[in-house]
N, C-alpha and C positions, 0 to 999 in steps of 0.2 A: 483559577484551576481549569485545567483542560478537560473537556468532556469528550468521550469517544462513543460513537454510536455506529453499529454495524447493522445495516438493513438486511436482516436475516431472511426475509421472505424472498428477496431477489436472489441472494446467494443460494438459497435452498432450491430455487427453481432451476438454476444452471449448475450442471455438474462441474465442480472445481477441478476435476481431472484434466480439463481442457485449458486450464490456466497455464500460460507458457512460462516455464521456469527453466532457466539455463544454469547448469552447475559448472562452476569454474574453480577447481581446487576445493577449498573449504567454504567458498561463498556461493550463494545462489543469486541469480539476477532475474528480476521480473520487470516487465514493461508496464508502465502506468499511463493513464490519461488523467490529468488533474484539472479540476474545475475550480478556480479560485473565486473569492468573494461570494461564496454560497451562504445560505442562511445558517448552516451549521456544518461542522466537519464530520464526514462519515464515509465509510467504504460502501459504495453503491452496488457493486457487482463486477461483472466483466463482460467484454464483448470481443470475440475473435482473439482470445488469449491475452488480452490487455485488461489489467485491473482498472476500474473506474473509481476515482476518489474525488470527493468534494471537500474543499477546505474553506473555512470561513475567512481567513486572512486574505487581504488584497495582494496582488503580485507586485509589491513595491519593496525594494531593498531586501529581498530574500525572505520576507515575512511568510509568504505562502510556502516556500521550501522548508522553513523551520517548522511550521505547523504540520506540514506533510510528514516530516520525520517524526515529530512527536506523536501524531496519530497512528502511524504505522508501528512505531515501537510499542505503543500501548496495545494495539490490536494483535500484534504478534507476540507480545510478552517478552521483548528483548530490550536491552539498553539502547539508548539513542546512538551511542558510539559504534554500534555494530551495523548501522545503516549508513550507506553512502550513496549520494547521487552521482552516478557514473556519467550519464548523458542527459542533456536537456535542462541545464540550470536556468535558462531563460525561456524555456518552451513549456507548453502544456503536456507534451509527450516526453516522458522521462524513462530512464532505466535506473533501477535502484539495486544496489548490491547489499545482500544480507549475509553477514558473516556468522558462521556457526550453525546454520539451519539447513536441513536437507529439504528437498522438494516435498516430501511427505509431511514434514513438520509444518511447512508453510501452508499446505492445503488443509491440514488438520486444524491449524490455529485460525484460519480464515473461515472455516466451515462453521455453521451455526451449532453443530453438535459439540464442538470443542469448548469445554469450560473446566 
């Protein structure tokens, strides 16, 4: 079973309004910095408009990318099929497209107040 943890004290300290979300039609695009092979998978916070995410899977044969998609789908409350890696399949810096969510929805769902 996949466990999701959002470190709310870091997210609460930083205003999520500065998270860079680019709208393109019905999809939103966010920039991520991924740290593979972590002790556990979690959304850490963000720096300079880029969402920081740790994943427990190693960066081998797409395992870290699959775990990243699973973590974000659980954190945002959307199906895995609505998330697509647009850029950075083999890089730690990635751009993810989220279909069907607005900028406000993403910020609300990532904030510690949203439940």
